[in-house]
N, C-alpha and C positions, 0 to 999 in steps of 0.2 A: 513492347515495354518502354515506357518513358524513361528519360534520364533520371528523374526523381526515384522511380521504382527500382532502377538498376542500382542507384546509390544506396537505397534502403536495403536491398538484398545483400549488397557487399558489406554494409554495416552489420547486418544480421549475421553474416558469416564470421565477421570479426568478433562479435559478441559470443557466438557459439564456441569459437576457438578459445577465447579467454576463459569461458566457463569450464570447458573440457580440460584445459591445462592448469588452471589456477584454483578452481573451486571443487570440481568432482573428486580429485584425490584426497581432499581434506574434509569433505562435507560431513561424513559420518562422525568424525572427531569433533567438529564444531557442534553437531547436534548433541553429542554427549556432554560437551562443556556448557551448552546452553547460551552460547554467545559467539558472534563472529569477532575475529581479531581486528583491531583498528587498522592493522597493516593491509588488510584486504581492501579497505576503502581507499587507502593511499595508492594501492596497485590499480584499482579501478579508475581513480582520478587520473593517474598517469596515462592510462590507456584511453582516456576520453570517454568513459562510460558513466560518468556522474553528471547530473544537471545538464544533460546534452542540449536541451533547447533554450538554455540561458543565452542572452546576447554575449557576443565575444568579449565585450568590455568587462563582463563580470565572470569570465573564465569558461563560459560554455562554448558550444560550437555554432550557436546561432541557427540551429536546425529547427525543423518543425517538431511538434509534439510526437509525431509518428516515430521519430528516431529515438526519443526518450522512452516511448512505449516499448520499442523492440527489446530494450535491455530487460525490462520486467517480463515481457512475453517469453523470452527465451529462458530466463531463470525459472519461470513457472513451468515451461515445457520440459526442462531437465528434471523437474521434480524438486527444485530448490525453492519452494514457495516461501520459506522463512526468509531467504535472501530477497526474493521479489517483494515481500511485504516491507522489509526494512528499506529497500531501495526506493519503493514507491513513496514512502513517507518522507524520505530524505530529498529525493530529486523531484518528485511530482506533486508533493503537497507542501512541505515546509519551505522549500526554495521559492516556489511560485507565490506563496503568501508574502515573502519578503520582497520579491521582485515587483509584485503588483501593488503592494501597499506601503512598502518601506520608503523612507527618505533616502536620498543619495548616500548619506553617511551610513545608514543601516545596510544598504546594499553593498557598499564598499567594505564594510566591516565583516560581513558574513559570507556573501555569495562567492567571491573568488576562493575562499578557503573551503567552502562546501564543494565547489567544483573540483578542487584538488584532493578532496577526501580528508582534509586536515580538521574540519569541523563538521560533525555529524548532526543532522537536524532531527527534531522531534516536534510533535504537536501535543500540547497539554490541554485537553478538553475534558475528558471523562473523569468523574470523581466517584468516590465510593457510594454516594447517594444520588448521583446525577449522571446517567448515561446518555441516552438519546435526548432527554429533556435538559438541554443546556441552560435553560432559564432557571433551573433549580440549583445551579452551581453555587458553592459557598466560598470558594477562593476569592479573597478580596484584595484590592489594591487601593489603599487610602492615601490621598495626597498629603505630603509632608514637606512644605516649602516647594522647592523646585523638583522634589523627588516623589516617589511613591513607595510605600511600604507594602509588600506583598506577604500575605499569610494564607495558608491553606494547604491542600494536598490534591494530588491527582493520582489516578490508578489506571492500569492497563495501557501504559504508555510505551508504544513501540520505539525502539532505540533508546529507551530510558537510561540504560547503564552506560552507553557509549556517547550519549548526546553532548555536544558542545554548545548548542543553542536550542532553546525551547520556544516555540511560538505558543504563548500562554494566554488562555482565556480567563479573564477575571471579572469580578463585579466591582466597578468603580462607583456605582450608585445602586445600592441594594434595593432602593424603593422604586426604581425606574423600570423594573422588569427587563424586557429584551433591550430597551434603550440604555440600560445601565451596564452593559457588557463591553469591555474594552480588551483589546489584544495588546500584548507586549512581546518584545524580543528579550529573552532572558539568557544571559551568559551564565552557564552552569559553574563557572569558576568563582562566582560572587559569593561572599559570606551570606549565610542564611539559606543556601540551597543544599539539600541533602537527598541522596538517592536511597530509596528503600530497597527491599530485596528484589532479586530477579525472580519473577513469578513463574511457577511451574505450570505448564499447560499440557493438554492432551496431544497437541500438535505444535507445529512451528517451533520446535525445541531450540533451534539455533537463533531465533529472533528474540533478542533480549526485550522483555516486557516488564515494566517496573512501576513501582510506586514512586512518586516524587513529593518532596515536602518543602514548604517555603515558610521560613520562620523569620519575620521581620526582614525579609530580603529587600534591600534598598536598590531601586533602579531610578535612573534619571528620567525625566519626562520625555527626553529624546528617544527613549526606548518604546514609547507608545507606537504601536503598529497600526497605521491607518488613522481613523478618526476616533477621538475620545467619545465613548458611548456608541460607537458604530460597529462594535465587534460582531454583533449578531448578524447584521447585514453583510459584513465581510465574510463571515462563515458561510452564509447562504450563497454568496457570489462564487466562492471557491469550491462548493460541493460538486458541481458538474464534473470538474476535472478529477477530483478525488474518486468519484464513483466510476468515471470512465476508465481510469487506470486499474481500479479493482476489477472491473468487468473484463478488460482485455486480458488481465492476469488469469481470470477464471476460465476464459475460452482456451488459452494456451495451456493451462494446467490440465484441463480436460483432454486436450489434444495429446499432451505428453502421456497421460494415463492410457489413452487408446493405443498409442504407439508401443508402449510397454506390453500391453495386453496382446496385440497382434503378434509381437515377437514371441510371447509365451505360448499362445495357442497353436502357433504353427510348428513349434518344436516339441511341445509336451504331448505325449500319447496316452490314450485310454482305449482299452480293448483292442490294442494293436494298431490304432490309427490316430493321426493327429487330431487334437480337440477341434481344430479349425474345420475339420471335415463334417462335423455334426451340424445339422440344420439349425438347432437352437443357438449354437455359437455364432454361426454366420448371420443369422437374423438379428441377434443382439448387437453384433458389431455394426451391422447396417443401420440399426436404430441409433446407436451411439454416434456414428459418423454423421448421420443426417442431423441429429440434435446439435452437434458441434457446429456444423456448417451454417445452419440457419442462424444460430446466435453469433457466429463470426460475422456474418453479413450485417446483422444489426449493429454490432460493435464497429464495423468499418463505416457504416453510415453515420454513426454518432461521432466517430473520430473526424470525419469530414465536416460535420456540423460544428464541432469544437474548433477546428482550424479556421472556420469562417465566422467564429464567434456567435454561433446560432444554437448551441446546445443549451437547452433550458433545464431547469431543475426537475420537472416532471419526467421529461424524456430520459434524463440520466438515471432517475429513480427506476423507470421501467427497465432500462438496460441492466442496472445492477440486480434488480429482482430476478429478471429472466436468466441472466448468465450465471449467477451464483447458484440458483436453484438447479439449473442444468448441470453445473459442475458437480453438485451433490449427487444427482442421478447417475451421471457418467462414472464417477469414481466408485460408486456403489456397484454398478453393473460390471465394471471392469474387475473389481476385487472378486466378485462372485465367479467370474470365469477362471480365476486362479484356484478356485476350490479352497481346500484347507491351507494351501501354501500362501494364499492371499492374506491369511490372518497372521502369518509369521512376520515378525519385524525384519527378518533378513531379506524379505522381498520388498523392493521399493514401492510396490502398489499399495502396501499397507500405510506407508507414509503419505502417499497421494490422498488416500481415503481420510486419514485423520486430519491432515493439514487443511483439506477442503472445507471442513465443517465450520471454521471460523468465518469464512467469507460471507456467510449469510447473517453474520452478527455485526462485525466491525464495519465502519463506514456507513452505519445505518442498517438496522435489522430489516429482514424481509417484511416484517409487520409494519415498520415505519415507512418502508418504501410503498407499500400498498396504501397507507394513509396519505402520503404525499401525492400519489397518483390520483386517488379518489377525490381529494380536495381540488385538484385541477379540473375535475370533471363536474362535480356537483357541489363544490364548496364545503363548508364545515357542516 
């Protein structure tokens, strides 16, 4: 084992201890409340578990992406997919946008506070009438002297209730199509920003998911993130990492479901013998384990590609399509092995099953992934 792998596994142990000590005892309560307390982010920041691969000058550890991924992987494996979802948006999507596209002033304003857990990040893309079709967005940013006035709304925004900064996609030139989209960093303390309700979902209950409203919200031109009119291209550039982190989450969430199921079938008896002794159970477990390992290998390959800056959009789309579809199969098969108890909320496998369903939707639906892959093969 290389030194890097040894350090990675030591870090994994640290993450698991933190989750066992600071998350597991409270998770059911947070699920009922529909939100994580901001104090949890401060605890995670203090423990060095947020924005891990940011350079040290911005508050991170200067580690590789693999270390940041471990935090999401282990949260998923514990069955805390709501936490994994929020953390991936904060550490692996919002923070990299600011790091890669921001000015030095934007980086200094947001990134150290994000690494400490003092400022929680969100991405404002989806609108009531524009999901995967980002060119159909209506939220506008109109120049007004040296400022921009932002008007519009977003929905299904992860971290929406807790967010201190939103990486916001807007239309600065409605007539220019994809070339009229511009990103902004929006401080949620500004006048004109309003949070809507915390949306109720069939899963990921502790992950605050919100509507956001912008009413003549005034931002300086210094809050433009990246190039004016370059937003669509920036979104495309950042998609591989977003889909990679969702995919590694899917793999470890499936692994966690399998581990829970093995524990159950080896202790639960039917007809006087453990369920694990039945051929059907054993064969189902064998299929599930194989499914997970095949997809874990693909995820590891794509992680290596990302670290060498070689992960392209079609490959990331293949990974997300494959891993999230696998996750759905695995959680369904595992719940089935619990029988009637699997349908009971008191058994964690029911949460694995419900939480997994969203992974084939956010970050680009399975249908959109197929279209992205197909275009890379035969064009439009």
